[in-house]
C-alpha positions as CSV (number, residue, x, y, z in Angstrom):
1,M,-0.2,0.1,-0.1
2,R,2.8,2.5,0.8
3,F,4.6,1.9,-2.3
4,K,1.4,2.5,-4.3
5,I,1.1,5.8,-2.5
6,F,4.6,6.6,-3.1
7,L,4.3,5.7,-6.7
8,I,1.2,8.0,-7.1
9,V,2.8,11.0,-5.3
10,S,6.1,10.6,-7.5
11,I,4.0,10.5,-10.7
12,L,2.1,13.5,-9.6
13,L,5.2,15.2,-8.7
14,I,6.8,14.4,-12.0
15,I,3.7,15.8,-13.9
16,T,3.7,18.9,-11.9
17,L,7.4,19.5,-12.5
18,N,6.8,18.8,-16.2
19,L,4.0,21.3,-16.4
20,Q,6.0,23.9,-14.6
21,A,8.8,23.4,-17.1
22,Q,6.4,23.7,-20.2
23,N,5.0,26.9,-18.6
24,E,8.4,28.2,-18.0
25,S,9.4,27.4,-21.6
26,K,6.3,29.1,-23.1
27,M,7.1,32.2,-20.9
28,N,10.9,32.1,-21.9
29,A,9.7,31.8,-25.7
30,K,7.5,34.8,-25.3
31,T,10.2,36.9,-23.5
32,R,12.6,36.1,-26.0
33,A,10.2,37.0,-28.9
34,M,9.7,40.4,-27.0
35,I,13.4,41.0,-26.6
36,E,14.1,40.0,-30.4
37,K,11.3,42.4,-31.4
38,A,13.0,45.2,-29.1
39,Y,16.3,44.8,-30.9
40,D,14.6,44.8,-34.2
41,I,13.0,48.2,-33.4
42,F,16.2,49.7,-32.3
43,N,17.9,48.4,-35.5
44,S,15.1,49.9,-37.7
45,Y,15.5,53.3,-35.7
46,D,11.8,53.5,-35.0
47,F,12.3,55.0,-31.6
48,D,8.8,56.1,-30.9
49,R,7.9,52.4,-30.7
50,I,10.3,51.9,-27.8
51,S,7.3,52.1,-25.3
52,E,6.0,48.8,-26.6
53,F,8.8,47.1,-24.6
54,I,10.0,49.7,-22.2
55,D,8.0,50.2,-18.9
56,V,6.9,53.7,-18.2
57,N,8.9,53.6,-15.0
58,Y,12.0,52.3,-16.7
59,I,15.3,52.6,-14.8
60,E,18.8,52.9,-16.8
61,H,21.6,51.8,-14.4
62,S,24.2,52.4,-17.3
63,P,23.3,55.7,-18.6
64,D,25.4,57.6,-21.2
65,P,27.1,60.8,-19.9
66,G,24.3,63.4,-19.5
67,Q,21.6,60.9,-20.4
68,K,18.2,62.0,-18.8
69,P,16.2,59.1,-16.8
70,G,13.5,56.9,-18.0
71,L,12.1,56.1,-21.3
72,E,12.6,59.8,-22.7
73,G,16.3,59.6,-21.9
74,L,16.6,56.2,-23.7
75,K,14.9,57.5,-26.7
76,Q,17.2,60.4,-26.7
77,A,20.4,58.2,-26.3
78,M,19.2,56.0,-29.1
79,I,18.7,59.1,-31.3
80,D,22.4,60.3,-30.4
81,L,23.7,56.8,-31.3
82,K,21.8,57.0,-34.6
83,N,23.4,60.5,-35.3
84,G,26.9,59.2,-34.5
85,F,26.5,55.8,-36.2
86,P,23.8,56.0,-38.8
87,D,24.4,52.6,-40.1
88,Y,24.5,50.8,-36.5
89,K,23.2,47.4,-35.9
90,F,22.9,45.3,-32.7
91,I,23.2,41.6,-33.4
92,I,22.0,39.1,-30.9
93,N,24.5,36.4,-30.3
94,D,23.0,34.6,-27.5
95,M,20.3,35.2,-24.8
96,V,19.8,33.6,-21.4
97,I,16.2,34.1,-19.7
98,N,15.5,33.3,-16.3
99,R,12.0,34.2,-15.3
100,D,12.1,38.1,-14.9
101,K,15.6,38.4,-15.9
102,A,17.3,38.2,-19.3
103,A,21.1,38.6,-20.4
104,V,21.7,39.3,-24.0
105,L,25.2,38.9,-25.5
106,F,25.4,41.2,-28.6
107,T,27.6,42.8,-31.2
108,F,27.5,46.3,-32.1
109,T,28.5,47.3,-35.6
110,G,28.5,50.8,-37.1
111,T,30.4,53.5,-39.0
112,N,31.1,56.7,-37.0
113,T,30.2,59.3,-39.6
114,G,28.4,61.8,-37.2
115,D,29.6,63.9,-34.1
116,M,28.5,62.2,-30.9
117,M,28.8,63.1,-27.2
118,G,31.3,65.9,-28.0
119,M,33.6,63.7,-30.2
120,K,34.0,64.4,-33.9
121,A,33.2,61.9,-36.5
122,T,36.1,59.4,-37.4
123,N,34.6,57.9,-40.4
124,K,35.8,54.4,-39.0
125,Q,33.9,51.4,-38.5
126,V,33.5,49.6,-35.2
127,T,32.6,46.0,-34.2
128,V,32.5,45.4,-30.5
129,Q,30.6,43.0,-28.2
130,G,28.5,43.9,-25.2
131,I,26.1,42.5,-22.7
132,D,22.6,44.0,-21.8
133,Y,21.2,42.7,-18.5
134,L,17.4,43.2,-18.2
135,L,14.8,43.0,-15.5
136,L,11.4,42.4,-16.9
137,K,7.6,42.8,-15.6
138,D,4.6,42.1,-17.7
139,N,6.7,41.7,-20.9
140,K,8.3,44.9,-20.5
141,C,11.9,45.9,-19.4
142,T,11.7,47.8,-16.4
143,E,15.5,48.0,-15.4
144,H,18.7,47.8,-17.6
145,W,22.4,47.5,-17.2
146,D,24.9,47.1,-20.0
147,Y,28.6,46.4,-20.5
148,M,30.2,47.1,-24.0
149,D,34.0,46.7,-24.6
150,M,34.8,50.4,-24.6
151,H,38.5,49.7,-24.9
152,T,38.2,48.0,-28.3
153,F,35.5,50.6,-29.4
154,M,37.9,53.4,-28.7
155,Q,40.8,51.7,-30.4
156,Q,38.6,51.0,-33.5
157,L,37.9,54.7,-33.7
158,G,41.5,55.5,-33.3
159,M,41.1,57.2,-29.9
160,S,43.2,54.8,-27.9
161,K,46.6,53.4,-28.6
162,D,46.9,50.6,-26.5
């Protein structure tokens, strides 16, 4: 009798864990699609659509120098990036999603044909890697941190010798 109860409980536990894994997989797929759409919008320079995937109370933990807070600050930062690198692209190399968090490994490419953040255009191309770390709620980004290989970035622009 105990063995039957143990067997039934074990089967129910396996079914429950499997259902949870399937549900998490569906949530991760939805989150992945949202993040890919966000990068597509950034790459199409359609900055008015940023609010589709950025929360109204968005917090930027890695702002550009002088960047204003929130959604409007992010829009302006993207406009400034477009002005400095009119052909820029973000390429998603990998993505890890864990419930309400995501990490995106990306490659940034572009040609610096416009002035940006007080620097004159160099007309040089850059290809650098970076990581975006996102907190998510209701399928929108609420907080963001990023790291980009600025040493390589500055070398490729000819602004750093080592």
